[in-house]
C-alpha positions in Angstrom: -12.4 17.6 10.8 -9.9 19.6 13.1 -6.9 20.4 11.2 -3.8 18.9 12.8 -1.1 16.6 12.8 -0.8 12.9 12.9 2.3 10.4 13.5 2.8 7.2 11.4 1.2 5.1 13.9 -2.2 7.5 13.7 -2.3 7.6 10.4 -1.9 3.5 10.2 -4.9 3.5 12.8 -6.8 5.9 10.6 -6.3 4.1 7.0 -5.7 0.3 8.3 -2.3 0.3 6.5 0.8 -0.8 8.4 3.2 2.0 9.0 5.5 0.0 6.8 2.9 0.0 3.9 2.7 3.8 4.7 6.6 4.5 4.3 6.7 2.6 1.0 3.8 4.4 -0.4 5.7 7.6 0.8 8.9 6.6 -0.9 6.8 5.7 -4.1 5.2 9.0 -4.2 1.7 7.4 -3.8 0.7 9.2 -0.3 1.1 12.3 0.9 5.1 13.0 2.3 5.4 13.7 5.8 7.0 16.9 7.5 9.5 17.1 9.9 8.9 19.4 12.9 12.2 19.1 15.2 12.7 15.5 16.0 9.4 14.4 15.0 7.7 13.3 11.7 4.2 14.2 10.9 1.6 14.4 8.4 -0.7 17.1 8.0 -4.5 15.6 8.9 -6.0 17.0 5.9 -3.9 15.8 3.3 -4.1 12.3 4.8 -8.1 12.8 4.9 -7.7 14.0 1.2 -5.8 10.7 0.2 -8.5 8.5 1.9 -11.1 10.2 -0.1 -9.6 10.2 -3.3 -9.1 6.2 -2.6 -12.7 5.8 -1.8 -13.6 7.6 -4.6 -11.4 5.7 -7.3 -12.3 2.3 -5.7 -16.1 3.3 -6.0 -15.6 4.3 -9.5 -13.6 0.9 -10.3 -14.0 -1.5 -7.4 -12.1 -4.2 -9.3 -8.9 -1.7 -9.5 -7.5 -1.9 -5.8 -4.9 0.7 -4.7 
């Protein structure tokens, strides 16, 4: 997948989580932190993809333990 950046809206669409849930997970240290680029807040696409892959692996290992 190409490297790049994602907005909160992009991440919400990719993960199917709400932007509010993403903000809570970031604040709790449970999601890759965004970076500031000027006035924009962006996520690194590869970090979000890695988080998604790790979540899938955890759920496949223990499907009864939702994240």
